[in-house]
N, C-alpha and C positions, 0 to 999 in steps of 0.2 A: 504494500500500500504506500502511495506517495504521502509524504508528511509535509510537503511544502505549504507554507502559510499564505493565504490570500491569493491563490492562483485563480486565473480567469478562464472562463469558457463562454461560448456563445453559440447561438444558432443564427445562421446567415441565410438570406434569401429575399425575395420580393414577390408578392407582399408577405410580410412576416408577422404582422400584428396579431394574427389569429393563432399563432403557434402555441401548442401546449407544452413544448419541450422545456421552457423555463420552469414550469410547475413541476414536471417530472424530475428533472435534474436537481433542482433545489431541494426537493423532498429527499432525494438520495443523499445529498451532501449533509443535510440536517441529521438524518438517521446515522450517518457514518461519522458525525462529529467533525466534518471538514468546514473550515471557514472560507470556502471557495465561492465565487460568484458565477452566475450564468445568466446572460442577457440575450434578448432578441434584437438583432441589428439588421437594418435594411441595407442590403448590398445586392446590386444587380450584376449581370454577367460582365459588363464592361468595368465594373469597379472592383472585382474580386482580386485581381493581381495587385492593385494598389493597396487594398486592405491587408493582404498577406505581407506585403513588403513593410508595412508599418507596425507589425507586431513585435513586441519585445519579450524578454524572458519571463514575464509574469503570465504569459498565455500558455495554457496547457492543452486545450482542445477546442475543436469547432465541429458543430453539426451543420450540415449543408442541405438545404432544401432547394426546390426549383427556383430559378433555372440554373443552379450552380453545380449540379452533380457531375455532369459530363465535363464542364469547363474546368473543374478542379483537377482532373487527370491531365489536362493539357498544360497545366501550369507547374507540374512536378519536374524536379531536376533529376539528374542521374544518381544522386546520393539518396534520394527519397525511396521509401518502400511502398509497395502496393500489395494489398492482401488478395487472396484468391478470388473472393467474391467481387471485389471492385474490378479486377481484370476481366472476369467473365461478363459482368454487367456492363462494362465500359462506363461506369459511373461510380463516384464515391460520395457517400453522405456523411463521412466522418474524416477529420484530419486530426491526428494526435501529434502534438508539437513537443519538441525536445531536441536533443543533440541530433537525432535522426527523425525526420518526419515520416509518419505512416498514414497513407490514405487507405481507408477501409470502407466496405459496404456492409452495413448491418441491416439494411432493408431485406436482403435475401434470406439470411439466417433468421431474421425476425419473422419473416413470412413463413418460413419452415416451422418455427416454433408455434406460431399462431394457428397453423393448419393441422398440426399433429392430432388434435382432438377430433378432427373430421374423420380420420381413419383412411383406409385405402381409397385412392382416387385413380381411376383408369382413364377417364376422359373428362376434360373441363372446358367450360366456356368462359372466356375472359372478355369483358366489356372494356373497350379502350385499348389504345396501342402506344401509349407513351412510356416514359422511363419506369413508372411503377408497374406497368404491365410486363415489362422486361424482367423486373425483379420477381414478379409472381411466376412467370414462366420458368425461370431458373429454379425457384422454390419447388414448383410442381415436378420438374425433372429430378430434383434431388430426392423427392419423396416417392419416386417410382411411377409417376403418372406417365402413361404411354403416348397420349395425344391431347391436343388442345385446339379449340376453334377460337380465334380472336375476331371479335366484331369491332371494327373501328370506322369512325366517320370518314376518315381519309386513310384507306388501306395502305397507301404508299408511305404514310407517316409511321406505320407500324413496323417498317423495315428494320429499324435499329433494335426494337424489342425482339423480333424474330431472330436477328443476328446474334443477340445475346443468348437466346435459348439454344441456338446452334452451337455455341461454344461449349456447352455442357457436354461431358462425355456420354451422358445417357441418350443424347440425340432425340429429344422430344419431337414428335411429329406435329407440326403446327400448320394449320390452315387459316388464312385471313379472308374474312368476308366483310362486305360493307355493312355498316350500321347507318340506317337512314337518318336524314337530318332531323326528323321529328322523334327520333329515339326508337323507332320500330326496327326490329331486326328481321332478317330473312328466316324462312323455315329452315331449321337445322337438319341436315342429313347426317348420315353416319351413325356411330354409336350414341346411345342415350347418355347425356352427361351425368356424372356423379356430383358435380360441383359447378356453381357459377360464381365467378369472381368479378366484382364491379370496381373499376378504377375511374368511373365517370362521375360527374357531379350528380347530386340528387335531382336537380332540375332536368337532367337529361334522361331520367328514368321514366319514360312515358307509361301510362296504363297498359297500352298494347304490348310494350316490351316486357313489363313485369309479368303480365298474364301469360306471355309466351314461355316463361321460365318457371311457371307454377309447379311443374312436375319434377324439377331438379331437387334432389333431397337435401342438399347442403348449399348454403349461401355464405360468401365472404365478401363484405363490402368494406373497402378501405377508408370510406368517409367516416368521420366521427362527429362532425357537426355540419349541418343539422342531423339529428338522430331521433328516431329511426328514419332512414331513407325509405322511399316507396318500396324498394326491393326488400329491405330489412323488415319493414312493417308487414309485408306479405308473408315473409318467412316466419315471423313471430305468430301471426294469425293462424297459420297452418301447422305450427309446431315443428317446423323443420330445424335442422342444425344451423346455427347462425354464429359466424365469427365477425366481429365488428372492427372498425378502424382503430378503436382504442386498444384492442388486443394487439394489433400490429404495432401501434405507436409505442406501447409499453415494452413489448419484446425487443424492438430495435433500440429503444433508449437504454434498456438494461445492458445490452451489449456495448453500447457507447460508454456508459459509466464504467464498465469493467475495463475497457481499453484505456480510458482517460485516467482512472484512479489506480489501476492495478489491483483492485479488490475483486475477488471471485464471488464472495457472498454478498450480492447486491440486494438492498431492501425492496424487493419487487412489490410486496403488498403496500408499502408506504407510497411508492411511486404511482401505483394504480389508483390508490385512494386520492392522491393529490390531483390526478387527472380527472377523476370523477367529480371531485369538488369544484374544480375549475370549470368544467362543462356545466355543472348545475348552476353555478353563479352566473354564467352567460345566459342561461335560459330563464333566469329569474325564479 
């Protein structure tokens, strides 16, 4: 465990005001007795290099959200390290600072941990084709899923997500189909899905789209606010297995805290409670 006093960490991105990461990380520091700070800082793609150049020795770690995850890897030098998941995903959501910098991706192993309670998945439907979809596809490959159908509004924009999945040695079989502009998806052919994963906003989950997925026995929605999303509400109403965005957020944050502090036994329950309280306060 690191014993440095007053070390600084932060989450970077834009927009960043909605982030729950400060609540989760601060709860971990409090439980561990660390007088560290963790803030949310607005940084865009163009400003990331300058921000990194201005850091001093008081900084220990950064969490990175959109649009910075892929940009982070472009800014690394030959002396920096990159973990396996960041290499496979082509994106890093974590930078551990020190004599040697480590760029890591905790989104993928976080998704693996969040999805374990679902059990065996052979075929999944993934809504959306962005960076989060890429992390989910890698997690599915890691868990032994054999095939996935990606529904994306712009199928060509899903290319990077599919490329990420292709880097996994399990070679998940991925098909990309269009998701219509009103949120309605095509009729799904092939095997019946065991799981639907949504990486799209709640507003994009049209009644027709939600109804078309009513027979899928398990739902994973990466959104945590607003909650429940239409897809999550339908899963709750029918008693299906449901994994929420807070589950993913906590799992990936736990891994970040471990990397930044060197502590293996992270206070998971305290972090989740802090996230739940922060969401409850938002909702009034």
